[in-house]
DRENDREN-113271 format. One line per field, with one value per residue: residue number from 1; residue in three letters; x, y, z of N, C-alpha, C in turn. Coordinates in nm, 4 decimals, always signed. Example, Ala and Ser with C-alpha at 12.3 -4.5 7.8 and 13.67 -1.06 7.14 Angstrom:
BEGIN
nr [1	2]
rest [ALA	SER]
n_x [+1.3190	+1.2850]
n_y [-0.5690	-0.2250]
n_z [+0.7800	+0.7080]
ca_x [+1.2300	+1.3670]
ca_y [-0.4500	-0.1060]
ca_z [+0.7800	+0.7140]
c_x [+1.3200	+1.2900]
c_y [-0.3300	+0.0030]
c_z [+0.7800	+0.7870]
// end
This chain:
BEGIN
nr [1	2	3	4	5	6	7	8	9	10	11	12	13	14	15	16	17	18	19	20	21	22	23	24	25	26	27	28	29	30	31	32	33	34	35	36	37	38	39	40	41	42	43	44	45	46	47	48	49	50	51	52	53	54	55	56	57	58	59	60	61	62	63	64	65	66	67	68	69	70	71	72	73	74	75	76	77	78	79	80	81	82]
rest [MET	SER	THR	THR	ILE	GLN	LYS	TRP	GLY	ASN	SER	GLN	GLY	LEU	ARG	VAL	PRO	LYS	ASN	ILE	LEU	GLU	LYS	ALA	HIS	ILE	THR	VAL	GLY	ASP	ASN	VAL	GLU	VAL	LYS	PHE	SER	HIS	GLY	ALA	ILE	VAL	VAL	LYS	PRO	VAL	ASN	GLN	VAL	ARG	GLY	LYS	TYR	ASN	LEU	ARG	GLU	LEU	VAL	SER	LYS	ILE	PRO	ASP	ASN	PHE	HIS	GLN	LYS	GLU	VAL	SER	TRP	GLY	LYS	ALA	MET	GLY	LYS	GLU	VAL	TRP]
n_x [+0.7999	+1.0865	+1.3128	+1.5138	+1.7343	+1.8111	+2.0297	+1.9455	+2.0158	+2.1666	+2.0288	+1.8795	+1.6735	+1.3598	+1.1790	+0.8208	+0.5769	+0.3028	+0.0497	+0.1051	+0.1161	-0.1656	-0.3013	-0.2044	-0.3156	-0.2063	-0.0785	+0.0841	+0.2694	+0.1466	+0.2094	+0.4221	+0.5014	+0.8051	+0.9825	+1.1903	+1.1315	+1.1262	+1.3450	+1.2693	+1.2269	+0.9379	+0.6453	+0.4087	+0.0932	+0.0755	-0.1531	-0.4731	-0.6294	-0.8295	-1.1671	-1.2136	-1.3097	-1.5922	-1.7943	-1.9770	-1.9531	-1.7094	-1.7412	-1.9249	-1.7520	-1.6373	-1.5962	-1.8673	-1.8410	-1.6568	-1.5382	-1.4930	-1.2727	-1.1321	-0.8307	-0.5113	-0.3344	-0.1323	+0.0004	-0.0813	+0.1359	+0.1958	+0.0149	-0.2269	-0.5827	-0.8110]
n_y [+0.0925	+0.2374	+0.3307	+0.4520	+0.3289	+0.5051	+0.6785	+0.7434	+0.9029	+0.6336	+0.4554	+0.2771	+0.4117	+0.3705	+0.5400	+0.5254	+0.5347	+0.7139	+0.6323	+0.3486	+0.2930	+0.3420	+0.1626	-0.0843	-0.0157	+0.1239	+0.4071	+0.6980	+0.6594	+0.4136	+0.0886	-0.1562	-0.4771	-0.6145	-0.8263	-1.1187	-1.2718	-1.5385	-1.4200	-1.1671	-0.8416	-0.7794	-0.5854	-0.5461	-0.4442	-0.4243	-0.4694	-0.3665	-0.1274	+0.0958	+0.1570	-0.0956	-0.2314	-0.3067	-0.1691	-0.2806	-0.5283	-0.6042	-0.5635	-0.7646	-0.9706	-0.9487	-1.1711	-1.3275	-1.3446	-1.1566	-0.8772	-0.5512	-0.3660	-0.0954	+0.0590	+0.1399	+0.3947	+0.4946	+0.7624	+1.1040	+1.3102	+1.5401	+1.8098	+1.6755	+1.6294	+1.4493]
n_z [-2.5961	-2.4762	-2.2061	-1.9626	-1.7036	-1.3982	-1.1735	-0.8495	-0.5695	-0.3524	-0.4822	-0.7729	-1.0327	-1.2118	-1.4531	-1.5052	-1.7603	-1.7321	-1.8716	-1.8824	-1.5766	-1.5261	-1.6578	-1.5356	-1.3001	-1.0923	-0.8940	-0.7868	-0.5115	-0.4412	-0.2877	-0.4380	-0.5582	-0.6579	-0.8660	-0.9699	-1.2702	-1.4809	-1.6379	-1.6514	-1.5093	-1.2760	-1.1814	-0.9695	-0.8200	-0.4939	-0.3165	-0.3976	-0.2748	-0.2886	-0.2840	-0.2801	-0.0514	+0.1609	+0.3927	+0.5504	+0.4717	+0.5985	+0.8778	+0.9069	+0.9361	+1.1605	+1.4792	+1.6444	+1.9243	+2.0035	+2.2036	+2.2412	+2.4133	+2.6447	+2.6248	+2.8101	+2.7578	+2.8999	+3.1086	+3.0093	+2.8210	+2.7097	+2.5768	+2.5811	+2.5736	+2.7835]
ca_x [+0.8865	+1.2350	+1.3440	+1.6506	+1.7716	+1.8900	+2.0739	+1.8990	+2.0937	+2.2167	+1.9557	+1.8487	+1.5184	+1.2888	+1.0416	+0.7267	+0.5125	+0.1453	-0.0500	+0.1235	+0.0693	-0.2940	-0.3325	-0.1475	-0.4058	-0.1103	-0.0669	+0.2138	+0.2391	+0.1109	+0.2966	+0.4129	+0.6144	+0.9034	+1.0534	+1.2618	+1.0695	+1.1509	+1.4228	+1.2198	+1.1499	+0.7915	+0.6228	+0.2725	+0.0610	+0.0748	-0.3059	-0.5580	-0.7414	-0.9143	-1.2713	-1.2319	-1.3669	-1.7408	-1.7856	-2.0752	-1.8808	-1.5823	-1.8083	-1.9926	-1.6671	-1.6301	-1.6591	-1.9846	-1.7701	-1.5507	-1.5862	-1.3995	-1.2415	-1.0593	-0.6752	-0.4713	-0.2029	-0.0345	-0.0031	-0.0672	+0.2823	+0.2062	-0.1173	-0.3453	-0.7199	-0.8741]
ca_y [+0.1939	+0.2494	+0.4237	+0.4256	+0.3044	+0.5981	+0.6571	+0.8241	+0.8680	+0.5331	+0.3401	+0.2969	+0.4199	+0.3553	+0.6107	+0.4711	+0.6351	+0.7298	+0.5438	+0.2321	+0.2605	+0.3522	+0.0350	-0.1476	+0.0304	+0.1694	+0.5230	+0.7635	+0.6126	+0.2767	+0.0006	-0.2510	-0.5894	-0.6066	-0.9479	-1.1138	-1.4101	-1.6066	-1.3309	-1.0339	-0.7861	-0.7804	-0.4912	-0.5429	-0.3736	-0.5258	-0.4563	-0.2502	-0.0991	+0.2065	+0.1071	-0.2623	-0.2674	-0.2829	-0.1607	-0.3931	-0.6817	-0.6061	-0.5580	-0.8824	-1.0751	-0.9833	-1.2768	-1.2760	-1.3306	-1.0383	-0.7760	-0.4235	-0.3083	+0.0233	+0.0065	+0.2599	+0.4222	+0.5662	+0.8982	+1.2021	+1.3325	+1.6868	+1.8774	+1.5985	+1.6749	+1.3279]
ca_z [-2.5440	-2.4128	-2.1003	-1.8912	-1.5556	-1.3748	-1.0383	-0.7601	-0.4414	-0.3590	-0.5585	-0.8912	-1.0602	-1.3329	-1.4648	-1.5835	-1.7955	-1.6685	-1.9294	-1.8184	-1.4578	-1.5421	-1.6996	-1.4266	-1.1891	-0.9918	-0.8893	-0.7039	-0.3563	-0.3970	-0.2812	-0.5482	-0.5260	-0.7622	-0.8601	-1.1111	-1.2869	-1.6096	-1.7128	-1.6594	-1.3722	-1.2830	-1.0922	-0.9672	-0.6933	-0.3512	-0.3159	-0.4633	-0.1577	-0.3121	-0.3598	-0.3052	+0.0699	+0.1793	+0.5536	+0.5894	+0.4757	+0.7071	+0.9885	+0.9113	+0.9689	+1.3371	+1.5564	+1.7509	+2.0589	+2.0052	+2.2821	+2.2552	+2.5570	+2.6455	+2.6476	+2.8658	+2.6973	+2.9918	+3.1483	+2.9289	+2.8077	+2.6588	+2.6226	+2.5345	+2.6830	+2.7865]
c_x [+1.0169	+1.2435	+1.5071	+1.6471	+1.8525	+1.9381	+2.0079	+1.9396	+2.1774	+2.1501	+1.9414	+1.6857	+1.4740	+1.1911	+0.9412	+0.6227	+0.3633	+0.0366	-0.0323	+0.0703	-0.0785	-0.3413	-0.3060	-0.2545	-0.2862	-0.0921	+0.0645	+0.1629	+0.2084	+0.2396	+0.3262	+0.5283	+0.6817	+0.9842	+1.1067	+1.1828	+1.0837	+1.2308	+1.3655	+1.2056	+1.0011	+0.7468	+0.4697	+0.2467	+0.0426	-0.0846	-0.3639	-0.6656	-0.8572	-1.0474	-1.3164	-1.3065	-1.5047	-1.7494	-1.8584	-2.0044	-1.7740	-1.6491	-1.8737	-1.8898	-1.6067	-1.6802	-1.7672	-1.9288	-1.6876	-1.6319	-1.4842	-1.3894	-1.1414	-0.9196	-0.6014	-0.3418	-0.0981	-0.0742	+0.0176	+0.1055	+0.2994	+0.0834	-0.2228	-0.4828	-0.7801	-1.0162]
c_y [+0.1440	+0.3369	+0.3625	+0.4224	+0.4251	+0.6146	+0.7699	+0.7868	+0.7266	+0.4077	+0.3724	+0.3151	+0.3957	+0.4470	+0.5416	+0.5300	+0.6001	+0.6415	+0.4101	+0.1994	+0.2652	+0.2137	-0.0796	-0.1302	+0.0391	+0.3265	+0.5544	+0.7093	+0.4899	+0.1759	-0.1223	-0.3641	-0.6232	-0.7365	-0.9856	-1.2709	-1.4442	-1.4903	-1.2062	-0.9667	-0.7510	-0.6783	-0.5179	-0.4685	-0.4797	-0.5544	-0.3174	-0.2022	-0.0139	+0.1495	-0.0484	-0.3019	-0.2246	-0.2681	-0.2695	-0.5344	-0.6889	-0.6180	-0.7081	-0.9985	-1.0640	-1.0809	-1.2192	-1.2617	-1.2336	-0.9188	-0.6638	-0.3960	-0.1820	-0.0283	+0.1539	+0.2440	+0.4764	+0.6981	+1.0058	+1.2573	+1.4822	+1.7613	+1.8215	+1.6209	+1.5239	+1.3453]
c_z [-2.4726	-2.3113	-2.0373	-1.7469	-1.5048	-1.2081	-0.9655	-0.6168	-0.4539	-0.4245	-0.6868	-0.9285	-1.2108	-1.3654	-1.5750	-1.6154	-1.7540	-1.7132	-1.8848	-1.6896	-1.4476	-1.5789	-1.6183	-1.3063	-1.0530	-1.0150	-0.7925	-0.5554	-0.3227	-0.3760	-0.3818	-0.4791	-0.6781	-0.7567	-0.9753	-1.1272	-1.4589	-1.6905	-1.7102	-1.5184	-1.3964	-1.1694	-1.1089	-0.8574	-0.5927	-0.3257	-0.3556	-0.3615	-0.2009	-0.3517	-0.3338	-0.1625	+0.0841	+0.3596	+0.5804	+0.5680	+0.5469	+0.8271	+0.9943	+0.9439	+1.1128	+1.3816	+1.6506	+1.8884	+2.0683	+2.1078	+2.2972	+2.4054	+2.5466	+2.6782	+2.6915	+2.8026	+2.7587	+3.0132	+3.0199	+2.9281	+2.7497	+2.6941	+2.5759	+2.6469	+2.6600	+2.8475]
// end
């Protein structure tokens, strides 16, 4: 497949076909890493969060000596109700 680099404002952009994004598990809005490697531009997902975390597993990683505490954010500045 061939495509064209296009000017978008002060940057350049490349349209990537949906089927290629699906194969790479990348969707609109995802963060990607772009780098130059061995004569090629490589684009890969920064991290794939959707469906990858388990709440029980994350909670199990909280240290036993962790104690949460309330943090003061200062005086209300608008119509906040505390």
